[in-house]
C-alpha positions as CSV (number, residue, x, y, z in Angstrom):
1,M,10.6,-12.1,-8.2
2,A,7.2,-13.2,-7.0
3,I,6.2,-16.6,-5.6
4,Q,4.4,-19.1,-7.8
5,V,1.2,-20.4,-6.3
6,Q,1.9,-23.7,-8.0
7,E,5.1,-24.0,-6.2
8,I,3.4,-23.5,-2.8
9,V,0.8,-26.2,-3.7
10,D,3.5,-28.7,-4.9
11,R,5.6,-28.2,-1.8
12,C,2.6,-28.6,0.5
13,N,1.5,-31.7,-1.3
14,M,5.0,-33.2,-0.8
15,M,5.0,-32.4,2.9
16,L,1.5,-33.8,3.3
17,D,2.4,-36.9,1.3
18,A,-0.5,-36.1,-1.0
19,E,1.2,-36.1,-4.4
20,N,-1.1,-37.3,-7.3
21,S,-4.1,-37.5,-5.0
22,D,-7.3,-35.6,-4.6
23,R,-7.1,-35.4,-0.8
24,Y,-6.4,-31.7,-0.9
25,L,-8.1,-29.6,-3.6
26,Y,-7.1,-26.1,-4.7
27,E,-10.5,-24.4,-4.4
28,Q,-11.5,-26.1,-1.2
29,D,-8.2,-26.3,0.7
30,Y,-5.2,-24.5,-0.9
31,R,-6.8,-21.2,-2.1
32,P,-8.3,-20.2,1.3
33,A,-5.2,-21.5,3.2
34,I,-2.8,-19.6,0.9
35,N,-4.8,-16.4,1.2
36,S,-4.9,-16.8,5.0
37,A,-1.1,-17.2,4.9
38,I,-0.8,-14.0,2.8
39,Q,-3.0,-12.1,5.4
40,Y,-0.8,-13.5,8.2
41,V,2.4,-12.3,6.5
42,V,0.8,-8.8,6.0
43,S,0.0,-8.7,9.7
44,A,3.6,-9.8,10.6
45,F,5.0,-7.0,8.4
46,N,2.7,-4.5,10.1
47,S,4.1,-5.5,13.4
48,A,7.7,-5.2,12.1
49,F,6.9,-1.7,10.6
50,E,5.4,-0.5,13.9
51,Q,8.5,-1.6,15.8
52,N,10.8,0.0,13.1
53,K,12.5,-3.3,12.5
54,L,11.7,-3.3,8.8
55,S,11.0,-0.6,6.2
56,P,8.1,-0.9,3.8
57,E,10.7,-0.1,1.1
58,S,12.1,-3.6,1.6
59,L,9.0,-5.0,-0.3
60,K,10.0,-3.6,-3.7
61,E,7.6,-6.0,-5.4
62,L,4.8,-4.0,-3.9
63,V,6.0,-0.4,-4.1
64,R,4.3,1.9,-6.6
65,T,4.5,5.6,-7.5
66,R,1.4,7.1,-9.2
67,V,0.4,10.6,-10.2
68,W,-2.8,12.6,-9.7
69,Q,-4.1,16.1,-10.5
70,A,-5.2,17.7,-7.2
71,S,-8.8,19.0,-6.8
72,T,-9.8,22.6,-6.3
73,Y,-9.6,21.9,-2.5
74,S,-5.9,20.6,-2.8
75,R,-7.0,17.0,-2.2
76,V,-6.3,13.7,-3.8
77,A,-8.6,10.7,-3.7
78,F,-7.1,7.3,-3.8
79,D,-9.7,5.0,-5.5
80,A,-8.6,1.4,-5.6
81,T,-11.0,0.5,-8.3
82,I,-9.4,3.1,-10.6
83,V,-5.8,2.7,-9.6
84,G,-6.0,-1.1,-9.5
85,D,-4.2,-1.4,-6.2
86,N,-5.5,-1.5,-2.6
87,L,-3.5,0.9,-0.4
88,W,-1.4,-0.7,2.3
89,S,0.8,2.2,3.5
90,V,1.8,5.6,2.2
91,L,5.6,6.0,1.8
92,A,5.8,9.6,0.5
93,V,3.7,12.3,-1.1
94,Y,5.5,14.5,-3.7
95,P,3.7,17.8,-4.7
96,K,4.6,19.8,-7.8
97,C,6.1,16.8,-9.5
98,T,7.4,16.5,-13.0
99,T,6.4,13.6,-15.2
100,I,7.1,11.5,-18.3
101,P,6.0,12.8,-20.8
102,T,7.3,16.1,-19.6
103,S,4.4,18.4,-20.7
104,P,1.1,16.6,-20.0
105,T,-2.2,18.3,-20.6
106,I,-3.4,20.0,-17.4
107,A,-7.2,20.7,-17.2
108,A,-8.8,23.2,-14.9
109,A,-9.1,22.0,-11.3
110,A,-12.4,20.5,-10.3
111,D,-14.1,19.3,-7.1
112,E,-12.6,15.9,-7.7
113,S,-9.0,15.0,-8.2
114,V,-8.0,13.1,-11.4
115,Y,-5.9,9.9,-11.5
116,R,-3.3,10.5,-14.2
117,S,-2.7,7.0,-15.7
118,D,-1.3,8.7,-18.8
119,V,1.9,9.9,-17.1
120,S,4.6,8.5,-15.0
121,F,6.4,10.2,-12.1
122,R,9.8,11.6,-12.9
123,D,10.9,13.9,-10.0
124,S,10.0,16.5,-7.5
125,N,11.8,19.1,-5.4
126,Y,9.4,18.6,-2.5
127,S,8.2,15.9,-0.2
128,C,5.3,16.3,2.2
129,H,5.5,16.0,5.9
130,R,2.9,13.7,7.4
131,M,0.8,15.7,9.9
132,T,-1.5,14.8,12.8
133,S,-5.0,16.1,12.9
134,E,-4.1,18.4,15.8
135,G,-1.0,19.8,14.1
136,W,-2.9,20.3,10.9
137,T,-5.0,23.1,12.4
138,Q,-1.8,25.1,13.2
139,R,-0.6,25.5,9.7
140,N,-2.6,28.7,9.1
141,L,-1.5,30.2,12.4
142,N,2.2,29.2,12.8
143,P,4.7,29.8,10.0
144,F,7.1,27.2,11.5
145,V,4.6,24.3,11.1
146,P,5.3,22.1,8.0
147,G,2.7,23.0,5.4
148,S,2.1,26.5,6.7
149,S,0.2,28.7,4.3
150,L,1.9,31.8,5.8
151,I,5.2,31.3,4.0
152,T,5.3,33.3,0.8
153,C,9.0,32.7,-0.2
154,D,9.2,29.8,-2.6
155,D,12.6,28.8,-1.2
156,L,11.2,28.4,2.3
157,V,7.9,26.7,1.6
158,T,7.4,23.2,3.1
159,Y,4.5,20.9,2.3
160,A,2.5,18.7,4.5
161,Y,-0.3,16.1,4.0
162,L,-3.1,14.8,6.2
163,D,-4.1,11.1,6.1
164,P,-7.2,10.4,4.0
165,C,-10.6,11.4,5.4
166,D,-14.2,11.6,4.2
167,Y,-14.9,15.3,3.5
168,T,-18.1,14.9,1.7
169,G,-21.2,16.8,2.7
170,G,-21.5,19.9,0.6
171,Y,-20.2,18.0,-2.4
172,T,-20.1,14.3,-3.3
173,L,-17.3,12.4,-5.0
174,T,-18.1,10.1,-7.9
175,N,-15.3,7.6,-7.3
176,N,-14.1,7.8,-3.7
177,E,-15.0,9.5,-0.5
178,F,-11.6,9.4,1.1
179,E,-9.0,12.1,0.2
180,F,-5.5,13.2,1.2
181,E,-5.3,16.9,1.7
182,I,-2.1,18.8,0.9
183,S,-1.0,22.2,2.3
184,P,-0.1,24.8,1.1
185,S,-2.6,24.5,-1.7
186,V,-1.6,22.6,-4.9
187,A,-5.1,22.9,-6.5
188,G,-5.0,21.7,-10.1
189,E,-1.3,20.7,-9.9
190,L,0.2,17.2,-10.3
191,V,0.9,15.2,-7.1
192,A,2.6,11.9,-6.9
193,I,2.1,9.3,-4.1
194,R,4.6,6.6,-3.4
195,Y,2.9,3.8,-1.6
196,L,2.9,0.1,-0.6
197,K,0.1,-1.8,-2.2
198,L,-1.6,-4.8,-0.5
199,P,-0.7,-8.1,-2.2
200,V,-3.6,-9.5,-4.3
201,E,-5.1,-12.7,-3.0
202,T,-4.9,-15.7,-5.2
203,T,-7.8,-16.9,-7.3
204,A,-6.2,-19.5,-9.5
205,I,-3.4,-22.0,-9.2
206,G,-1.5,-20.2,-12.0
207,D,-1.3,-17.0,-10.0
208,T,1.7,-15.5,-8.3
209,I,2.0,-14.1,-4.8
210,E,3.5,-10.6,-4.7
211,F,6.1,-11.3,-2.0
212,P,9.8,-11.9,-2.6
213,Q,10.9,-15.5,-3.0
214,S,12.7,-15.4,0.3
215,L,9.3,-15.7,2.0
216,T,8.4,-18.9,0.2
217,N,9.1,-21.2,3.1
218,M,7.0,-18.9,5.4
219,I,4.1,-19.0,3.0
220,V,4.4,-22.8,2.8
221,D,4.5,-23.2,6.6
222,K,1.5,-21.0,7.1
223,T,-0.5,-22.6,4.4
224,L,0.1,-26.0,6.1
225,Y,-0.8,-24.5,9.4
226,Y,-4.2,-23.2,8.1
227,I,-4.9,-26.5,6.5
228,S,-4.3,-28.1,9.8
229,V,-6.6,-25.6,11.5
230,K,-9.3,-26.6,9.0
231,Q,-8.8,-30.2,10.1
232,G,-9.2,-29.2,13.7
233,E,-5.7,-30.4,14.7
234,I,-4.2,-27.2,16.3
235,P,-5.6,-23.9,17.7
236,L,-5.3,-20.5,16.0
237,Y,-2.6,-18.2,17.3
238,T,-1.1,-14.8,16.6
239,A,2.4,-14.1,15.3
240,T,5.1,-14.9,17.9
241,E,8.2,-13.0,18.5
242,R,10.2,-15.8,17.0
243,E,8.3,-15.7,13.8
244,L,8.6,-12.0,13.7
245,N,12.3,-12.2,14.0
246,N,12.4,-14.9,11.3
247,L,10.6,-12.5,9.0
248,I,13.1,-9.8,9.7
249,N,16.0,-12.1,9.1
250,L,14.5,-13.2,5.8
251,M,14.1,-9.6,4.6
252,S,17.6,-8.5,5.8
């Protein structure tokens, strides 16, 4: 369950002894402080992910799986304005996926991929390996490289993807210039991406924060911290090892 912004404001007012006063206002004080706290927690999670101390899957409130139809070039463009989410981290890419409903209309492949908001991911027999730019160039030369186009036996085929890149030059995308490429080619086929979305920043006191409730105290503490920074009482600092360990304990 998400965290209520109103609860953060109420608890901060209590700790600041500012109940029923106009000393701290939402637009001027709490909204920027809460959004700074959200950014801090995202940064702390990134540190934990890099150290393999937490899995992105632990943030189930922010995990999504969506479906696209790949372009003629076996690429998928993630456009935040169309999907409605800002991409934080890719968890998995599933080529040749099945959907709900089970027999969606598939148009001919085009230069641009198509976000399929009309279907939901059901299943796939494949999961793409994540490749480096250096390894990607070997897929057409080495049959033992994941994503190799040299394998012709369906039972032995493995798929791979390359992190998004701007490929435009000879053609221009209408919606997004950054695309994931998948190999072997899945041109015109359905591809699902399981990803972690960035939490949306708050705009109103009636909003919710897309973090588990176990992080409420951390959000409150960091909100108070950023209000204190605004008042010039303490200096800015980065996440400490103690705070990182606290985050890991809260999510365990």
